[in-house]
C-alpha positions as CSV (number, residue, x, y, z in Angstrom):
1,M,-38.3,-52.4,-66.0
2,D,-41.6,-50.6,-66.3
3,L,-42.5,-48.5,-63.3
4,D,-46.0,-50.1,-63.0
5,A,-44.3,-53.5,-63.1
6,A,-42.0,-52.5,-60.3
7,F,-45.0,-51.5,-58.2
8,A,-46.8,-54.7,-59.1
9,A,-43.8,-56.8,-57.9
10,L,-44.6,-55.6,-54.3
11,P,-48.1,-57.0,-53.8
12,A,-48.3,-56.1,-50.1
13,L,-47.7,-52.4,-50.9
14,T,-50.7,-50.2,-50.1
15,A,-51.9,-48.3,-53.1
16,R,-51.2,-44.6,-52.7
17,A,-51.9,-42.2,-55.5
18,A,-49.4,-39.6,-54.1
19,Q,-46.6,-42.2,-54.0
20,R,-47.3,-43.2,-57.6
21,D,-47.2,-39.5,-58.6
22,M,-43.9,-39.1,-56.8
23,A,-42.4,-42.2,-58.4
24,R,-43.4,-41.0,-61.9
25,A,-41.8,-37.6,-61.2
26,V,-38.6,-39.2,-60.0
27,A,-38.6,-41.5,-63.1
28,A,-39.0,-38.5,-65.4
29,A,-36.1,-36.7,-63.6
30,I,-33.9,-39.7,-64.1
31,E,-34.7,-39.9,-67.7
32,R,-34.2,-36.2,-68.3
33,E,-31.3,-35.8,-65.9
34,D,-33.1,-32.9,-64.2
35,P,-33.1,-31.7,-60.6
36,L,-36.3,-32.5,-58.8
37,L,-37.8,-31.2,-55.5
38,V,-40.6,-33.1,-53.8
39,H,-42.7,-32.2,-50.9
40,A,-44.1,-35.6,-49.7
41,P,-46.1,-35.4,-46.4
42,T,-46.2,-38.2,-43.9
43,G,-48.0,-41.2,-45.3
44,V,-47.0,-40.7,-48.9
45,G,-44.4,-43.4,-48.6
46,K,-41.6,-41.3,-50.1
47,S,-38.8,-43.8,-49.5
48,L,-40.3,-46.3,-52.0
49,G,-41.4,-43.3,-54.0
50,Y,-37.8,-42.6,-55.0
51,L,-36.3,-46.1,-54.6
52,L,-38.7,-47.9,-57.0
53,P,-38.0,-45.6,-59.9
54,V,-34.2,-46.0,-59.4
55,V,-34.6,-49.8,-59.4
56,A,-37.0,-49.8,-62.4
57,A,-34.5,-47.7,-64.4
58,G,-31.6,-50.1,-63.5
59,R,-29.7,-47.2,-61.9
60,R,-27.4,-47.0,-58.9
61,A,-28.1,-44.3,-56.2
62,I,-26.8,-42.7,-53.1
63,V,-29.5,-41.8,-50.5
64,A,-28.5,-39.3,-47.9
65,T,-30.6,-38.7,-44.8
66,A,-30.5,-36.2,-41.9
67,T,-31.3,-38.7,-39.1
68,K,-30.2,-42.2,-38.1
69,A,-33.9,-43.1,-37.6
70,L,-34.5,-42.8,-41.3
71,Q,-31.3,-44.6,-42.2
72,S,-32.4,-47.5,-40.0
73,Q,-35.9,-47.5,-41.7
74,L,-34.2,-47.7,-45.1
75,V,-31.7,-50.5,-44.3
76,E,-33.9,-52.5,-42.1
77,R,-37.4,-52.2,-43.8
78,D,-37.5,-50.6,-47.3
79,L,-34.3,-51.9,-48.9
80,P,-34.8,-55.6,-47.7
81,R,-38.2,-55.5,-49.5
82,L,-36.5,-54.5,-52.7
83,A,-33.8,-57.1,-52.2
84,D,-36.5,-59.8,-51.9
85,A,-38.4,-58.5,-55.0
86,F,-35.6,-57.4,-57.3
87,G,-32.3,-58.6,-55.8
88,T,-31.4,-55.0,-55.0
89,T,-28.1,-54.7,-53.1
90,S,-27.4,-52.0,-50.6
91,A,-24.9,-50.8,-48.0
92,L,-24.9,-48.2,-45.2
93,V,-21.9,-45.8,-45.0
94,M,-21.4,-43.4,-42.2
95,G,-18.7,-41.0,-41.0
96,R,-15.6,-42.6,-39.4
97,G,-16.7,-41.7,-35.9
98,N,-19.7,-44.0,-36.2
99,Y,-17.5,-47.1,-36.3
100,L,-15.4,-48.9,-33.7
101,C,-11.7,-47.9,-34.2
102,L,-9.4,-50.9,-33.7
103,A,-6.4,-48.7,-33.0
104,K,-8.3,-47.0,-30.2
105,V,-9.5,-50.4,-28.9
106,D,-5.9,-51.7,-28.9
107,A,-4.7,-48.6,-27.0
108,L,-7.6,-48.8,-24.5
109,V,-6.9,-52.5,-23.7
110,E,-3.2,-51.7,-23.2
111,A,-3.9,-48.7,-20.9
112,T,-6.3,-50.6,-18.7
113,R,-4.3,-53.8,-18.0
114,L,-3.8,-52.8,-14.4
115,A,-6.8,-50.7,-13.6
116,A,-9.7,-49.0,-15.3
117,T,-12.2,-46.3,-14.5
118,A,-16.0,-46.9,-14.6
119,Q,-16.1,-45.2,-18.0
120,E,-13.2,-47.4,-19.3
121,E,-14.9,-50.5,-18.0
122,S,-18.0,-49.6,-20.0
123,A,-15.8,-49.1,-23.1
124,L,-14.2,-52.5,-22.6
125,D,-17.7,-54.0,-22.9
126,L,-17.8,-52.4,-26.3
127,V,-14.4,-54.0,-27.1
128,E,-15.9,-57.4,-26.3
129,W,-19.0,-56.6,-28.5
130,G,-16.7,-55.5,-31.3
131,E,-14.9,-58.9,-31.4
132,D,-18.2,-60.5,-32.7
133,S,-19.5,-57.6,-34.7
134,E,-19.5,-57.8,-38.5
135,T,-19.8,-54.0,-39.0
136,G,-18.6,-52.2,-35.8
137,S,-21.4,-49.8,-36.4
138,R,-22.6,-47.4,-33.8
139,L,-26.1,-48.3,-34.8
140,E,-25.6,-51.9,-33.8
141,A,-23.8,-51.1,-30.5
142,P,-25.5,-52.4,-27.3
143,P,-28.5,-50.3,-26.4
144,G,-27.8,-47.5,-23.9
145,T,-24.2,-47.0,-25.0
146,R,-23.3,-43.4,-23.9
147,E,-21.5,-41.0,-26.2
148,D,-18.6,-40.4,-23.8
149,V,-18.0,-44.2,-23.7
150,W,-18.2,-44.5,-27.5
151,D,-15.7,-41.7,-27.8
152,L,-13.1,-44.0,-26.1
153,V,-13.3,-46.5,-28.9
154,S,-13.9,-44.4,-32.0
155,T,-11.9,-41.7,-33.9
156,S,-12.6,-38.9,-36.2
157,G,-11.5,-38.4,-39.8
158,E,-9.1,-35.6,-38.7
159,D,-7.4,-38.0,-36.1
160,C,-7.3,-41.1,-38.3
161,P,-3.6,-41.6,-39.5
162,G,-4.9,-43.4,-42.7
163,Q,-3.6,-46.4,-44.5
164,K,0.1,-45.6,-44.2
165,G,0.0,-44.9,-40.4
166,C,-2.4,-47.5,-39.0
167,S,-1.5,-51.2,-38.7
168,F,-5.2,-52.0,-38.4
169,F,-6.1,-50.4,-41.7
170,R,-6.9,-53.7,-43.5
171,R,-9.3,-54.7,-40.7
172,C,-10.8,-51.2,-40.2
173,F,-14.6,-51.3,-39.9
174,A,-15.0,-47.9,-41.6
175,E,-12.8,-48.9,-44.6
176,R,-14.7,-52.2,-44.9
177,A,-17.9,-50.3,-45.0
178,K,-16.7,-48.2,-47.8
179,E,-15.5,-51.3,-49.7
180,R,-18.9,-53.0,-49.3
181,A,-20.5,-49.9,-50.8
182,R,-18.4,-49.9,-54.0
183,D,-20.5,-52.2,-56.1
184,V,-24.0,-52.1,-54.5
185,D,-27.1,-50.7,-56.1
186,V,-28.1,-48.3,-53.3
187,V,-25.7,-46.6,-50.8
188,V,-27.3,-45.1,-47.7
189,T,-25.4,-42.3,-45.9
190,N,-25.9,-39.0,-44.0
191,H,-26.0,-35.4,-45.1
192,H,-22.6,-34.6,-43.5
193,L,-20.7,-37.4,-45.3
194,L,-22.4,-36.6,-48.6
195,L,-21.4,-33.0,-48.4
196,L,-17.8,-34.0,-47.6
197,E,-17.8,-36.4,-50.5
198,L,-19.2,-33.7,-52.9
199,E,-16.5,-31.2,-51.7
200,L,-13.7,-33.8,-52.2
201,R,-15.0,-34.6,-55.7
202,Q,-15.0,-31.0,-56.6
203,A,-11.5,-30.4,-55.2
204,S,-10.0,-33.6,-56.7
205,E,-12.1,-33.9,-59.9
206,S,-12.6,-37.5,-59.0
207,P,-16.0,-39.2,-59.5
208,G,-16.0,-41.2,-56.2
209,V,-13.8,-40.6,-53.1
210,M,-15.4,-41.9,-49.9
211,L,-18.6,-42.9,-51.7
212,P,-19.0,-44.7,-55.0
213,E,-20.0,-42.9,-58.2
214,T,-23.7,-43.4,-58.9
215,D,-26.2,-42.2,-61.5
216,V,-28.7,-40.8,-59.0
217,L,-28.4,-38.9,-55.8
218,V,-31.4,-38.6,-53.4
219,V,-31.4,-36.2,-50.5
220,D,-34.1,-37.2,-48.1
221,E,-35.1,-34.9,-45.2
222,A,-33.8,-32.2,-47.5
223,H,-35.2,-29.4,-45.3
224,R,-32.1,-30.0,-43.2
225,L,-29.5,-30.0,-46.0
226,A,-28.9,-26.2,-46.1
227,E,-28.5,-26.2,-42.3
228,H,-26.0,-29.0,-42.5
229,A,-24.1,-27.3,-45.3
230,A,-24.1,-24.0,-43.3
231,D,-22.5,-25.9,-40.3
232,L,-20.0,-27.9,-42.4
233,Y,-18.6,-24.9,-44.2
234,G,-18.5,-22.9,-41.0
235,V,-15.8,-22.8,-38.4
236,T,-15.8,-23.7,-34.7
237,V,-12.9,-23.1,-32.3
238,T,-12.9,-24.2,-28.7
239,A,-10.3,-24.5,-26.0
240,A,-10.6,-28.3,-26.3
241,R,-9.8,-28.1,-30.0
242,V,-6.8,-25.9,-29.5
243,S,-5.6,-28.2,-26.7
244,R,-6.0,-31.4,-28.9
245,A,-3.9,-29.8,-31.7
246,G,-1.2,-29.1,-29.2
247,A,-1.4,-32.5,-27.6
248,A,-1.1,-34.2,-31.0
249,A,2.1,-32.2,-31.6
250,D,3.4,-33.2,-28.1
251,A,2.7,-36.9,-28.8
252,V,4.8,-36.7,-32.0
253,V,7.7,-34.9,-30.3
254,K,7.6,-37.5,-27.4
255,A,7.7,-40.3,-30.0
256,S,10.9,-38.8,-31.4
257,G,12.5,-39.0,-27.9
258,A,12.2,-35.3,-27.0
259,T,9.7,-33.3,-24.9
260,S,7.5,-30.3,-25.6
261,E,4.6,-28.3,-24.0
262,W,2.7,-27.2,-27.1
263,A,-0.7,-28.2,-25.6
264,R,-0.1,-26.1,-22.5
265,R,1.2,-23.2,-24.5
266,L,-1.7,-23.2,-27.0
267,R,-4.4,-23.6,-24.4
268,G,-2.8,-20.9,-22.3
269,R,-2.7,-18.5,-25.2
270,W,-6.3,-19.3,-26.1
271,E,-7.6,-18.8,-22.6
272,E,-5.6,-15.6,-22.1
273,R,-6.9,-14.0,-25.3
274,A,-10.4,-15.5,-25.8
275,S,-11.6,-14.9,-22.2
276,A,-12.0,-11.2,-22.9
277,L,-14.3,-11.6,-25.9
278,R,-17.9,-10.5,-25.4
279,P,-20.6,-13.2,-26.1
280,G,-22.8,-12.3,-29.1
281,P,-22.7,-11.8,-32.9
282,V,-19.6,-10.5,-34.6
283,L,-20.4,-8.2,-37.5
284,P,-17.8,-7.8,-40.2
285,G,-15.8,-4.6,-39.7
286,S,-17.3,-3.9,-36.3
287,R,-15.5,-3.2,-33.1
288,M,-16.2,-6.8,-31.9
289,A,-14.7,-8.1,-35.2
290,A,-11.5,-6.1,-34.5
291,E,-11.4,-7.5,-30.9
292,L,-11.8,-11.0,-32.3
293,T,-9.0,-10.5,-34.7
294,G,-6.8,-9.1,-32.0
295,A,-7.6,-12.1,-29.8
296,L,-7.1,-14.8,-32.5
297,E,-3.9,-13.6,-34.1
298,P,-1.6,-14.5,-31.2
299,V,-3.3,-17.9,-31.0
300,L,-2.7,-18.3,-34.7
301,R,1.0,-17.4,-34.4
302,E,1.4,-20.0,-31.6
303,A,-0.3,-22.6,-33.8
304,Q,1.9,-21.8,-36.7
305,A,5.0,-22.1,-34.4
306,T,3.7,-25.5,-33.3
307,S,3.3,-26.6,-36.9
308,A,6.8,-25.3,-37.8
309,A,8.3,-27.3,-34.8
310,L,7.0,-30.5,-36.2
311,R,9.0,-29.9,-39.4
312,D,12.1,-30.1,-37.2
313,V,11.2,-33.4,-35.7
314,A,13.7,-36.2,-36.7
315,T,12.4,-38.9,-39.0
316,L,10.0,-41.2,-37.1
317,P,9.7,-45.0,-37.6
318,E,7.3,-45.9,-40.3
319,E,4.6,-47.1,-37.9
320,L,4.6,-43.6,-36.3
321,E,4.4,-41.6,-39.5
322,G,0.6,-41.7,-39.4
323,G,0.6,-39.9,-36.1
324,M,2.8,-37.2,-37.6
325,H,0.5,-36.8,-40.6
326,A,-2.6,-36.6,-38.3
327,A,-0.9,-33.9,-36.0
328,R,0.1,-31.8,-39.1
329,R,-3.4,-32.1,-40.5
330,R,-5.0,-31.1,-37.3
331,L,-2.7,-28.1,-36.9
332,A,-3.1,-27.0,-40.5
333,N,-6.9,-27.1,-40.2
334,L,-6.7,-25.1,-36.9
335,C,-4.5,-22.5,-38.5
336,R,-6.7,-22.2,-41.6
337,D,-9.8,-21.7,-39.4
338,L,-8.1,-19.1,-37.1
339,Q,-7.0,-17.2,-40.2
340,R,-10.5,-17.3,-41.7
341,L,-12.0,-15.9,-38.5
342,S,-9.3,-13.3,-38.1
343,E,-10.1,-11.8,-41.5
344,L,-13.4,-10.6,-40.1
345,G,-11.9,-7.5,-38.5
346,A,-10.6,-6.3,-41.8
347,V,-13.8,-6.6,-43.8
348,R,-16.3,-3.8,-44.1
349,P,-19.5,-4.9,-45.9
350,E,-22.3,-2.8,-47.3
351,V,-24.4,-1.7,-44.3
352,D,-28.0,-0.7,-44.0
353,A,-27.9,2.7,-42.2
354,A,-31.2,1.9,-40.5
355,D,-29.8,-1.2,-38.9
356,P,-28.8,-0.2,-35.3
357,E,-26.8,-3.4,-34.8
358,A,-24.6,-2.5,-37.7
359,A,-24.3,1.3,-37.0
360,E,-20.8,1.1,-35.6
361,V,-19.6,-0.5,-38.8
362,E,-20.2,2.9,-40.5
363,A,-17.7,4.6,-38.2
364,A,-14.9,4.2,-40.7
365,G,-16.5,6.7,-43.0
366,P,-17.9,6.5,-46.6
367,E,-14.5,6.7,-48.2
368,A,-13.3,3.4,-46.7
369,A,-12.9,0.5,-49.1
370,R,-15.7,-2.1,-49.2
371,P,-14.2,-5.5,-49.9
372,V,-16.3,-8.5,-50.9
373,E,-18.7,-9.5,-48.1
374,V,-17.5,-12.4,-46.0
375,D,-19.5,-15.6,-46.3
376,L,-19.7,-16.5,-42.6
377,A,-21.9,-15.4,-39.7
378,V,-19.7,-15.4,-36.6
379,W,-20.6,-15.3,-33.0
380,V,-19.0,-15.9,-29.6
381,E,-20.7,-18.1,-27.0
382,E,-20.0,-18.3,-23.3
383,R,-19.7,-21.8,-21.8
384,R,-21.0,-22.7,-18.4
385,D,-17.5,-22.6,-17.0
386,G,-17.0,-19.1,-18.3
387,G,-14.9,-20.1,-21.2
388,R,-15.5,-19.0,-24.8
389,T,-16.4,-20.8,-28.0
390,I,-16.3,-19.1,-31.3
391,R,-18.7,-20.4,-33.9
392,S,-19.5,-19.5,-37.4
393,A,-21.8,-20.8,-40.2
394,L,-22.2,-20.2,-43.9
395,V,-24.8,-17.5,-44.3
396,E,-26.0,-18.5,-47.7
397,P,-25.3,-22.2,-48.5
398,G,-27.3,-22.2,-51.7
399,P,-24.4,-21.1,-54.0
400,V,-22.1,-23.7,-52.6
401,L,-24.7,-26.5,-52.9
402,R,-25.3,-25.4,-56.5
403,D,-21.6,-25.7,-57.3
404,V,-21.0,-29.1,-55.6
405,L,-24.4,-30.8,-56.1
406,W,-26.8,-29.5,-58.6
407,D,-24.3,-28.5,-61.3
408,R,-22.3,-31.7,-61.0
409,V,-24.7,-34.6,-60.3
410,P,-26.7,-35.8,-63.4
411,T,-29.9,-36.6,-61.4
412,A,-30.4,-35.1,-58.0
413,V,-33.7,-35.5,-56.0
414,A,-34.4,-33.5,-52.8
415,C,-37.5,-34.6,-50.8
416,S,-39.0,-34.0,-47.4
417,A,-42.3,-34.0,-45.6
418,T,-41.8,-30.3,-44.8
419,L,-40.1,-28.9,-47.9
420,A,-42.9,-26.6,-49.1
421,V,-44.1,-23.3,-47.6
422,A,-47.7,-22.5,-48.3
423,G,-47.7,-25.1,-51.1
424,E,-44.7,-23.5,-52.9
425,L,-41.1,-24.8,-53.3
426,D,-39.5,-21.4,-54.2
427,T,-38.1,-20.9,-50.7
428,A,-36.6,-24.4,-50.5
429,A,-35.2,-24.0,-54.0
430,A,-33.4,-20.7,-53.0
431,M,-32.0,-22.2,-49.8
432,L,-30.8,-25.3,-51.6
433,G,-29.3,-23.4,-54.5
434,V,-31.5,-25.0,-57.2
435,E,-32.0,-22.6,-60.1
436,R,-33.8,-24.7,-62.7
437,H,-35.8,-27.6,-61.4
438,R,-39.1,-29.4,-61.5
439,G,-41.2,-29.7,-58.4
440,L,-43.9,-31.8,-56.9
441,V,-46.1,-30.9,-53.9
442,A,-47.8,-34.1,-53.1
443,E,-51.1,-34.2,-51.2
444,S,-51.4,-36.0,-47.9
445,P,-53.2,-39.4,-48.2
446,F,-54.8,-38.8,-44.7
447,D,-58.3,-37.3,-44.4
448,F,-57.5,-34.3,-42.2
449,R,-60.8,-32.6,-43.0
450,R,-62.7,-35.5,-41.3
451,N,-60.1,-36.8,-38.8
452,A,-58.5,-33.7,-37.4
453,L,-59.2,-30.3,-36.0
454,L,-57.0,-27.2,-35.8
455,Y,-57.9,-25.1,-32.7
456,V,-56.7,-21.6,-32.1
457,P,-58.3,-20.1,-28.9
458,R,-59.7,-16.6,-28.9
459,G,-59.4,-16.1,-25.2
460,V,-55.6,-16.3,-24.9
461,P,-53.8,-13.0,-25.4
462,A,-51.0,-12.7,-27.9
463,P,-47.7,-14.1,-26.5
464,T,-46.3,-10.6,-26.4
465,G,-49.2,-9.4,-24.3
466,D,-49.8,-9.5,-20.5
467,G,-51.4,-12.5,-19.1
468,F,-50.5,-14.9,-21.9
469,Q,-48.9,-17.6,-19.8
470,A,-51.7,-17.8,-17.2
471,A,-54.4,-17.9,-19.9
472,A,-52.4,-20.5,-21.9
473,E,-52.2,-22.7,-18.8
474,R,-55.9,-22.5,-18.2
475,E,-56.6,-23.3,-21.9
476,L,-54.1,-26.2,-21.7
477,R,-55.9,-27.7,-18.7
478,A,-59.2,-27.5,-20.5
479,L,-57.8,-29.2,-23.6
480,V,-56.2,-32.1,-21.7
481,E,-59.3,-32.6,-19.7
482,A,-61.3,-32.8,-23.0
483,S,-58.9,-35.3,-24.5
484,R,-58.6,-37.3,-21.2
485,G,-54.8,-37.2,-21.3
486,R,-53.3,-38.6,-24.5
487,A,-51.6,-35.3,-25.2
488,L,-48.2,-34.1,-26.4
489,V,-47.5,-30.6,-25.3
490,L,-44.7,-29.0,-27.3
491,C,-43.0,-25.8,-26.0
492,T,-40.7,-23.3,-27.5
493,S,-38.8,-22.7,-24.3
494,W,-37.7,-24.6,-21.2
495,R,-39.5,-22.0,-19.1
496,A,-42.8,-22.9,-20.7
497,V,-42.1,-26.6,-20.1
498,E,-41.7,-25.9,-16.4
499,S,-44.8,-23.7,-16.3
500,F,-47.1,-26.1,-18.2
501,A,-45.9,-29.1,-16.2
502,G,-46.8,-27.3,-13.0
503,A,-50.2,-26.4,-14.4
504,L,-50.9,-30.0,-15.2
505,A,-49.4,-31.6,-12.1
506,D,-52.7,-32.2,-10.3
507,L,-54.6,-33.8,-13.2
508,P,-55.3,-37.6,-12.9
509,W,-53.2,-38.6,-16.0
510,E,-49.5,-39.7,-15.9
511,L,-47.3,-36.6,-16.5
512,L,-44.1,-37.0,-18.3
513,V,-41.7,-34.1,-18.5
514,Q,-38.6,-33.7,-20.7
515,G,-35.6,-33.8,-18.5
516,G,-36.9,-36.5,-16.2
517,D,-35.5,-39.2,-18.5
518,T,-33.8,-39.7,-21.8
519,A,-35.8,-38.5,-24.9
520,A,-36.0,-42.1,-26.2
521,R,-37.4,-43.5,-23.0
522,L,-39.9,-40.7,-22.6
523,A,-41.2,-41.3,-26.1
524,A,-41.5,-45.0,-25.4
525,R,-43.3,-44.4,-22.1
526,F,-45.7,-41.9,-23.7
527,R,-46.4,-44.5,-26.5
528,D,-47.0,-47.3,-24.0
529,E,-49.0,-45.4,-21.3
530,V,-52.0,-44.5,-23.4
531,A,-53.5,-41.9,-21.1
532,S,-50.3,-40.0,-20.4
533,V,-49.3,-36.4,-21.1
534,L,-45.8,-35.5,-22.3
535,V,-44.5,-31.9,-22.0
536,A,-41.4,-31.3,-24.1
537,T,-39.3,-28.8,-26.1
538,R,-38.3,-28.6,-29.7
539,T,-36.4,-31.8,-29.3
540,F,-39.7,-33.6,-30.0
541,F,-40.6,-31.6,-33.0
542,E,-39.1,-34.3,-35.2
543,G,-38.5,-38.0,-34.9
544,V,-41.5,-38.8,-32.6
545,D,-43.8,-41.4,-34.1
546,V,-46.7,-42.3,-31.9
547,P,-49.6,-43.6,-34.0
548,G,-52.7,-44.9,-32.3
549,Q,-54.6,-43.8,-29.1
550,S,-51.6,-42.5,-27.1
551,L,-51.6,-39.2,-29.1
552,S,-55.0,-37.6,-29.6
553,L,-54.1,-34.0,-28.7
554,L,-51.1,-32.1,-29.8
555,V,-50.6,-28.6,-28.2
556,L,-48.0,-26.0,-29.3
557,D,-47.6,-23.1,-26.9
558,R,-46.7,-20.5,-29.5
559,L,-45.7,-20.1,-33.1
560,P,-42.1,-21.5,-33.5
561,F,-40.4,-18.4,-34.8
562,P,-36.6,-18.6,-34.4
563,R,-35.1,-16.5,-31.7
564,P,-34.5,-12.9,-32.8
565,D,-30.9,-13.1,-31.5
566,D,-30.1,-16.2,-33.6
567,P,-26.8,-15.0,-35.1
568,L,-27.0,-17.0,-38.3
569,L,-30.6,-16.0,-39.2
570,A,-30.0,-12.5,-38.0
571,E,-27.1,-12.1,-40.5
572,R,-29.2,-13.8,-43.2
573,G,-32.0,-11.3,-42.5
574,R,-29.6,-8.3,-42.7
575,R,-28.4,-9.4,-46.1
576,T,-32.0,-10.0,-47.3
577,E,-32.9,-6.4,-46.2
578,R,-29.9,-5.0,-47.9
579,R,-31.2,-6.4,-51.2
580,G,-34.5,-4.5,-50.6
581,R,-36.5,-7.6,-49.5
582,S,-38.3,-8.5,-46.3
583,K,-36.3,-10.5,-43.7
584,F,-39.5,-11.5,-42.0
585,G,-41.2,-12.8,-45.1
586,E,-38.1,-14.5,-46.6
587,V,-36.2,-15.7,-43.5
588,W,-38.3,-15.7,-40.3
589,L,-41.7,-16.8,-41.7
590,P,-40.5,-19.7,-43.8
591,T,-38.4,-21.0,-40.9
592,A,-41.4,-20.9,-38.6
593,A,-43.6,-22.6,-41.3
594,V,-41.2,-25.5,-41.5
595,S,-41.0,-25.9,-37.7
596,L,-44.8,-25.6,-37.4
597,Q,-45.2,-28.4,-40.0
598,Q,-42.7,-30.6,-38.1
599,A,-44.4,-30.0,-34.7
600,L,-48.0,-30.5,-35.8
601,G,-47.0,-33.4,-38.0
602,R,-46.5,-35.5,-34.9
603,L,-50.3,-35.9,-34.6
604,I,-51.6,-37.9,-37.7
605,R,-49.3,-40.7,-38.5
606,S,-51.6,-43.2,-40.1
607,E,-55.0,-43.5,-41.9
608,S,-56.8,-44.5,-38.7
609,D,-55.4,-41.6,-36.6
610,S,-57.4,-38.7,-35.6
611,G,-57.0,-35.8,-33.2
612,V,-56.8,-32.1,-32.4
613,M,-53.9,-29.8,-33.2
614,A,-54.1,-26.8,-30.8
615,V,-51.9,-23.8,-31.2
616,L,-52.2,-21.4,-28.2
617,D,-50.9,-18.5,-30.2
618,R,-53.8,-16.4,-31.6
619,R,-51.5,-14.9,-34.3
620,L,-52.0,-18.1,-36.4
621,A,-55.6,-17.1,-36.9
622,D,-55.6,-13.3,-36.4
623,A,-52.3,-12.1,-38.0
624,G,-52.1,-11.3,-41.7
625,Y,-49.2,-13.8,-42.1
626,G,-51.2,-16.5,-40.3
627,R,-52.9,-17.3,-43.6
628,R,-49.5,-18.3,-45.1
629,L,-48.7,-20.4,-42.1
630,R,-52.0,-22.2,-42.2
631,A,-51.6,-22.8,-45.9
632,S,-48.4,-24.8,-45.0
633,L,-50.4,-27.1,-42.7
634,P,-52.6,-30.1,-43.5
635,P,-56.2,-29.0,-44.4
636,A,-57.8,-29.6,-41.0
637,P,-60.8,-27.4,-40.2
638,L,-60.0,-24.3,-38.1
639,T,-62.1,-23.6,-35.0
640,R,-61.8,-21.0,-32.3
641,S,-64.2,-22.7,-29.9
642,I,-63.2,-25.0,-27.1
643,E,-66.7,-26.5,-27.3
644,D,-65.9,-27.8,-30.8
645,V,-62.9,-29.5,-29.3
646,R,-65.0,-31.1,-26.5
647,G,-67.5,-32.2,-29.1
648,F,-64.7,-33.7,-31.2
649,F,-63.5,-35.8,-28.3
650,G,-67.0,-36.4,-26.9
651,G,-68.6,-37.8,-30.0
652,G,-68.9,-34.9,-32.5
653,G,-65.8,-36.1,-34.3
654,P,-63.9,-39.3,-34.9
655,R,-63.1,-41.4,-31.8
656,R,-60.1,-43.7,-31.5
């Protein structure tokens, strides 16, 4: 089908030049089988910008998103339009934990025949809902379902015994979702499941494992893909994970007619050894790395002993073999991850002598061997109860993504509303591991020059200077008074939320503060109560869609640079500097640019929207790097005068 004919078949579609440009770029990528990166700001209509070329070319596609909100938009709005116009078929496939597990449901019903806790009573309501559900999907569960309640009726891929071990396999909601997706034109999924699928395809050399083989792969919200890959290929070990591995072994032993205490032994060993670890980053070859290795090796030996004990368990009935396989898999994964983390103490990477955080690594002397640099950033966190969690993430996900995605999928398209930095896609390409690609940076269809204003006050000191918070509070009050409420105030810390909320408390407009209700309900109240003011954290940088009069002023307290003690970005920065490049310019600044686009992108959501974006951090206008950050933003006029803001709201600019 001709692409223009495909657009013509949707007569109610608003004509957007940027959407047509994107569609033509996607069509060309499909024809050439080339990778494509697309920066498509809000309003371009990027979903149809990639779906229509797929349909017109008669191809099948997988579309992976970062958020459930976008998944819902695709399956509830965009794909039904294509189904009506072209007969396009589609299916949504999510991770196993997003579906009701019939085995867990059966166990819950059996365990609560005599009595049930309040949490279990809520879960039994889900059991009743599941009896009438076609999909068992978390997205279709009754509104307000809590995560802790859902956990009682769902399972994970690691815990699922699979076809041989589950008597409910033929009725399994997750398996039925995969089957429905086998022959459809468009499969919608999430980044995590896509990455798992790509990894399995590479390991098994199979074209389709959990997801069907398709001609085209689209990664929407692609600015999050590298982050998700870093998490997926990392390792997290907690007391709860160690205990669950032991409990799975105990359950198998009990089923065989014997008893064991592997859960108690494993948790005890973990708490004994991990409690002494200091919170903070763990540099390869450092003293902390040696301490980590010393703490984990006894836990690893205990886990290996637990795994060995399962091999001595007598043959189980066929219906219990699935539990045995799940327990062995859980223990094998735990042993693998403990081993991977333990290796940190033996690795001594190249070190920048000027890096004080890495100075102790040099203590071994220049003659020491320098093995290949480990691929993980590792850190220890202290929980509220004083326990320890060990986390790690892949420092540079680009090479892995290149291996599993760009080098293996014929046509892969990555798009996002915040993919470009200062109008360039080079940073995104490096993070995503794309070496040879075509790119498109689409222009916003909204008239920011006429409908918006970017305000950076002169009278507020730099955030690092004295008096910043007090001056920022005074400026915020003046801004909210000028806009007569209708303001979203985004803060980079909880301390700022409390401070700004206190500064606005006596103003006559409804004040909503994050923490006073769920994020979803706060957003709904802010949308419905037109003159209200919402003060919130980074949680609201993405996913908040408030077109119309309720949002006329968006205020950001300071530039959203990542925390300097972020262990993953710190390690990424160290490696960048060791290559002779700038960690600020290549790591910190691009990260801030993307976050800034996300935050200020909340303001203009439709052609009729107008308003003021205010950043109370003078560095956006005064610092040398501010030019690069401003070049990443929509082209709203910059002003340093509060009088211009008052004029905008008082008649000198568009009124809503």
